[in-house]
ZAMARGU-4260 file (C-alpha; in steps of 0.2 Angstrom, whole numbers, plus 5000, padded with zeros to 4 digits):
<rodrens>
0) 5000/5000/5000 | 5006/5017/4996 | 5006/5028/5011 | 5018/5043/5008 | 5011/5060/5004
5) 5022/5062/4989 | 5015/5046/4981 | 4997/5051/4985 | 4995/5068/4978 | 4981/5071/4966
10) 4967/5059/4972 | 4950/5061/4964 | 4935/5055/4974 | 4918/5055/4964 | 4902/5053/4975
15) 4887/5062/4968 | 4875/5059/4982 | 4862/5067/4993 | 4867/5077/5009 | 4868/5063/5022
20) 4876/5050/5009 | 4890/5063/5005 | 4893/5067/5024 | 4897/5049/5028 | 4913/5051/5018
25) 4919/5062/5032 | 4927/5049/5043 | 4938/5043/5029 | 4942/5060/5023 | 4947/5066/5040
30) 4960/5052/5040 | 4966/5057/5023 | 4965/5076/5024 | 4984/5078/5030 | 4991/5064/5020
35) 4984/5066/5002 | 4978/5080/4991 | 4960/5077/4989 | 4948/5083/4975 | 4930/5078/4979
40) 4917/5078/4965 | 4899/5078/4972 | 4883/5087/4974 | 4878/5102/4984 | 4875/5105/4998
45) 4885/5090/5005 | 4901/5095/4997 | 4900/5112/5005 | 4901/5105/5022 | 4917/5094/5018
50) 4928/5108/5011 | 4938/5108/5027 | 4943/5090/5024 | 4948/5092/5005 | 4960/5102/4994
55) 4944/5107/4983 | 4926/5102/4980 | 4919/5102/4963 | 4900/5102/4959 | 4895/5086/4949
60) 4880/5096/4942 | 4891/5109/4934 | 4902/5106/4920 | 4903/5090/4910 | 4905/5076/4923
65) 4888/5068/4918 | 4896/5065/4901 | 4907/5051/4908 | 4891/5040/4906 | 4890/5044/4887
70) 4899/5035/4873 | 4909/5051/4869 | 4914/5060/4886 | 4919/5078/4884 | 4936/5075/4891
75) 4944/5091/4885 | 4930/5101/4895 | 4934/5092/4912 | 4944/5102/4924 | 4963/5102/4922
80) 4967/5091/4937 | 4984/5082/4941 | 4976/5066/4945 | 4986/5050/4950 | 4972/5040/4957
85) 4953/5040/4955 | 4940/5032/4967 | 4922/5033/4962 | 4906/5028/4970 | 4893/5027/4957
90) 4878/5017/4951 | 4886/5011/4935 | 4880/4993/4932 | 4885/4993/4914 | 4902/5001/4917
95) 4899/5016/4906 | 4906/5029/4919 | 4922/5018/4921 | 4924/5018/4902 | 4922/5037/4901
100) 4935/5039/4915 | 4947/5028/4906 | 4944/5037/4890 | 4948/5054/4898 | 4962/5049/4911
105) 4970/5035/4901 | 4983/5025/4912 | 4977/5033/4929 | 4972/5020/4941 | 4953/5020/4943
110) 4943/5011/4956 | 4924/5011/4955 | 4912/5004/4968 | 4894/5004/4971 | 4887/5019/4980
115) 4881/5009/4995 | 4885/4992/5003 | 4872/4978/5000 | 4858/4979/5013 | 4861/4961/5019
120) 4879/4966/5023 | 4873/4976/5038 | 4889/4987/5039 | 4889/5005/5042 | 4889/5015/5026
125) 4904/5026/5032 | 4913/5010/5036 | 4910/5003/5019 | 4916/5019/5010 | 4932/5018/5021
130) 4934/5000/5016 | 4933/5004/4998 | 4946/5018/4999 | 4957/5006/5008 | 4955/4994/4995
135) 4960/5007/4982 | 4977/5009/4990 | 4973/5025/5001 | 4979/5026/5019 | 4963/5023/5028
140) 4959/5012/5043 | 4941/5009/5043 | 4939/5004/5061 | 4949/5019/5067 | 4940/5031/5056
145) 4923/5026/5064 | 4930/5026/5081 | 4937/5044/5078 | 4920/5050/5071 | 4911/5043/5087
150) 4924/5051/5098 | 4926/5069/5091 | 4916/5081/5081 | 4924/5079/5064 | 4916/5095/5056
155) 4918/5106/5071 | 4937/5106/5075 | 4935/5120/5088 | 4921/5110/5097 | 4911/5127/5100
160) 4903/5128/5117 | 4884/5129/5117 | 4875/5144/5123 | 4858/5146/5130 | 4847/5130/5130
165) 4840/5128/5112 | 4832/5113/5104 | 4831/5111/5086 | 4817/5099/5079 | 4818/5093/5061
170) 4802/5084/5057 | 4807/5079/5039 | 4819/5069/5028 | 4822/5065/5010 | 4810/5050/5011
175) 4792/5050/5018 | 4793/5032/5024 | 4806/5037/5036 | 4796/5051/5044 | 4784/5051/5059
180) 4767/5060/5056 | 4764/5079/5059 | 4754/5075/5075 | 4769/5066/5083 | 4780/5081/5080
185) 4767/5093/5086 | 4765/5084/5102 | 4783/5082/5105 | 4788/5100/5102 | 4774/5105/5115
190) 4779/5091/5127 | 4781/5098/5145 | 4799/5090/5146 | 4805/5105/5135 | 4798/5118/5148
195) 4815/5122/5153 | 4821/5126/5136 | 4824/5145/5132 | 4821/5143/5113 | 4813/5130/5102
200) 4817/5129/5083 | 4806/5120/5070 | 4818/5117/5055 | 4809/5114/5039 | 4817/5110/5022
205) 4810/5109/5004 | 4804/5092/5007 | 4793/5099/5022 | 4785/5113/5013 | 4768/5105/5011
210) 4769/5101/5030 | 4772/5119/5034 | 4758/5125/5023 | 4746/5113/5030 | 4750/5117/5048
215) 4745/5131/5059 | 4759/5140/5068 | 4749/5139/5084 | 4750/5120/5084 | 4769/5121/5087
220) 4767/5132/5102 | 4769/5151/5104 | 4787/5150/5109 | 4793/5140/5094 | 4802/5149/5079
225) 4800/5141/5062 | 4815/5142/5051 | 4813/5137/5032 | 4827/5131/5021 | 4842/5141/5029
230) 4857/5144/5019 | 4872/5132/5023 | 4881/5144/5035 | 4865/5148/5044 | 4861/5130/5046
235) 4879/5126/5052 | 4878/5140/5064 | 4861/5135/5071 | 4866/5117/5073 | 4882/5122/5082
240) 4873/5133/5094 | 4859/5121/5098 | 4860/5111/5115 | 4850/5097/5107 | 4844/5092/5090
245) 4830/5079/5086 | 4827/5072/5069 | 4824/5057/5058 | 4837/5048/5048 | 4841/5063/5037
250) 4856/5072/5030 | 4853/5086/5043 | 4854/5074/5057 | 4870/5067/5050 | 4877/5085/5050
255) 4871/5089/5067 | 4880/5074/5074 | 4896/5077/5064 | 4896/5095/5071 | 4896/5088/5089
260) 4878/5094/5093 | 4869/5082/5105 | 4858/5072/5093 | 4843/5061/5095 | 4840/5051/5079
265) 4824/5043/5076 | 4824/5028/5065 | 4807/5021/5058 | 4811/5013/5041 | 4830/5012/5039
270) 4843/5002/5048 | 4853/5009/5062 | 4867/4997/5058 | 4870/5005/5041 | 4864/5023/5044
275) 4867/5029/5062 | 4874/5047/5063 | 4892/5048/5069 | 4897/5060/5083 | 4902/5060/5101
280) 4884/5064/5107 | 4872/5053/5097 | 4857/5044/5104 | 4848/5032/5093 | 4829/5028/5095
285) 4822/5014/5085 | 4805/5010/5091 | 4795/5009/5075 | 4778/5017/5077 | 4778/5016/5096
290) 4776/5034/5099 | 4774/5033/5118 | 4790/5023/5119 | 4799/5036/5108 | 4794/5051/5119
295) 4798/5041/5135 | 4816/5039/5129 | 4817/5057/5124 | 4811/5062/5141 | 4824/5051/5150
300) 4838/5058/5139 | 4832/5076/5144 | 4834/5071/5162 | 4851/5064/5159 | 4867/5071/5152
305) 4862/5083/5138 | 4874/5098/5139 | 4866/5114/5144 | 4848/5107/5147
</rodrens>
């Protein structure tokens, strides 16, 4: 395995995925950040939060990256990168992207893997990604990478101290099957257990626009502020200041955990073993549709060791 910095310059990683799927590269990138010169090609907003772990991030949706899947990729229009190794995570059953990369990069070593592990493998997605990078010859220790991610906030090097007690509730995700109903969240936000909280934030993204429009502000309580689709820096700042974040298995939940925010992740229709958020203060609740059991766990956590609450 090549391990010296000089031999590992110019590594291109391609992973055009949603927010949470992109963020699960963080444990491996954290190990590589000071060992190799990384260029990450992916989708926004995920790549924006990983800039500190790479030399540069490029938007897959801009330029001609998508032409890699065509019979005649526009190689001359690709960025002029000094690439010595490529690792891509793509859904490419026919090998079209691999052919396109080889046509453009000629003799450069290229390693392509499926975007996700097989469901029956029951391994964490971040561990799978780290394994693939190791197999491609990069100096990554998958076990150590996950241990580091659970021990320290990889995307908050300064580990900013939280201010006044503030809880952020995020009742959505990219998939409706993973979400609990509006009534559950309304009851949770107004639960008496949060009576000591100075501020409650209801965080809604594009996927929750209908939910917002169908609900009345009063059903969330008069002390709840509703924030809709904040910009990246606003979202990052909000999560870093929060004393507690509660959300489904979603990209924002992964971001909160990686920033070191005390995070309660609610799992309904996805596997904790594969998708658990990674961070030093993460609580997983996987009780299906037993709403009373979920609320009971949250109340118990509030009475426990949540900082500033």
